[in-house]
Structure formats: C-alpha cells, structure tokens
C-alpha angles and dihedrals in degrees: 000000000000118000114272091250089063098038109107094203091056095043094054098037114120099181110152094010120120120223126194115201120189120200086033097145097086148355121012092357090067091052091050093049093050093046095051091045093049088057094052107271126141106238132222109190113202133179141115097266106070093180091058091046090056090056092050089047091054091053098052118115114285113270096025115144103222144150137196125230126177112228136169104196092208087070113071093198090059091050091054090047091051091053094045090049090054093049092045092053102037106015098237146030108233100164128028120188109194098202105141115114144138141203093227097169100048116210106312126157097273094237089058097049107135109237092229093056091046089052091048091053093050092045093056103033100038114014095038092047091049090053089050093051095049091046092052090045091054087061097041101045097064087052092050096229144070145115124236118194120193116202100217123159143232082252086077096050102064143000115289110195114242097347134135100315097195093042094049093047093047094048091051089051091050091055090054089045090057089055094043095046094037091058094042097053102030095097089051094055101257117121123201123192138159132226116206111199122198122212111331130160112261141135088272096051104032093091094057096036088051088067105089095211092050093046089052090050089055089052092051092050094049117078092214087056102232144061119268130267116232093238090061087073093058097079095053091042093054092046092056095040100049141054087268085079098042093126095045118095137138090026138127120218114200113209099184114120089256095305095137093043091076121083098221141022129232114253118248117262115243087253093057092042092052092049094050092045090054094052094075120071127237094023093294090136096054112095121229107250129202114266089214 
C-alpha cells in the first residue's frame, strides 16, 4: 500500500468535515453538494428558496448528515444565522463554497444598463459574497484551518463583449479577492481559492444555451468544442476542498475547456446579436450606434 500522503482516497477524503454551500437550491450548487457529500462531508445547504433546498436535501447520497438553512446573501444577518446554524449542528465550518450568484441586469447594451440593476448585481455577486467569506473566516481562523472556495467565472477573466456588466465586474473582483484573502489568511491555516467555470448548463445559463445559435457560438469559442458537463467541476472542487490541495491558496482554477487560453473571442453573428438584443425590454438590449 502506498503511503497515506500518496493515497488518493485518503487525500480527497472529507469524512467528518462540514461543508456549507450557498446557492445550493439549483444548478452547479446541487452538483457541489452531492460531490462533497459523496466524499464524506456533512452538508449545509443554503439558498433563498427553502422548498428547493428540501428537494436537494432529499436527493443527497444515503447516510449524508445534512441540514437546510434559508439564506439571502444580500442580508448580512441571514449570513450570520447560516454560519451559526452550521456551527450549532456540526461544531465547525471546514469548507465554504461561495456559489450563490445572479445575473441581475440581464444582457442589455452596456451603455443602457439601469443603475439599479447594476447595483443589484454587485450587491449579490460581490458584496454578498464578501460578507459570506468573512463570516466563514471568522469561524475558521480561530480553529486554524479551513478551505474557502469562491465560484467565480471566466466572465471575470477577460473582456466579454456586451455581456452582463455587473456580473463580469463582480466575478473579476472575486478572483482578486481570492488572491487577497488567500494571502492574508494562509499563515493562519485558512486557504482561499477561486474556480472559474466556463459555459455549463445551469438554471442561470439555460436560457442562453437553449438558443441554438448562441450555443454554437460557445462551442466555436471553446477549444474542446463543447460546453462543460457539471461533473467536470467535481475534480477541481475536491482538490480545493480537501488535503489534496493543502498547498494551494490564492489561486484561480479555470475549468473552461480552454476558453481562456485563447487571446480573442469570435464576434457574435447578426443572428445571435439580434436574439440577445431582443431579450431585454424597452430597447435596453439595442446598442447606441453612431449617427455618422
């Protein structure tokens, strides 16, 4: 038998660890919860929609110790309550997956983005996530251990023409936050890393990926030639959550089929541009063109 330090089963084992997953009521959050549970972790499912959380809870692997807690991450008091619930039930927070996020502004022409929708996007994706990370850290730092995983996006790694201005800005900031917090807390035993998924099917992306022309554009822009499968995020997740990643902090792991390895992106076809322009009401998706 190989030494424990080289034994994959031991390195990735999460038995006895407690993981909190925000945005766990749908999409990738469900995949994350099931993957962590399958590798032994106690699970705290958090999101705004408690009824959906209960359905996810019922579908976790048999024998999983898990609880459900309603939490809107734009409300700091609910974040604190979520963390206290986790501590009260399991005694610690060992892994925190900051997955909750929204595309509050839709896909307007950037110059027409309503200020209120931009602010809502920043509030949920950046400010709310920051408050989650610091709340988790306040529980982890006294214990001298913990892994925080920020679910960022390739949208925060390069310019994406005409897309989700608040979402892109927030995800870029979260990548920097992983580096900032990862370096600040490393010597005290708490690791912070970001995962940057490319295009994956989820509740957030299904509308766009359901448009054949847009889906084909995603395929063309991705060197592997297709969108991702949710299970392809499990390996990177487990690396960052477990002892297998004990020397990894302040990093961003792109899981994107090679999308961010290219230096430029293909322009949208007129068909895709017209579809996206038509999604927003009151002409908000139509760019302002030069009169010249």
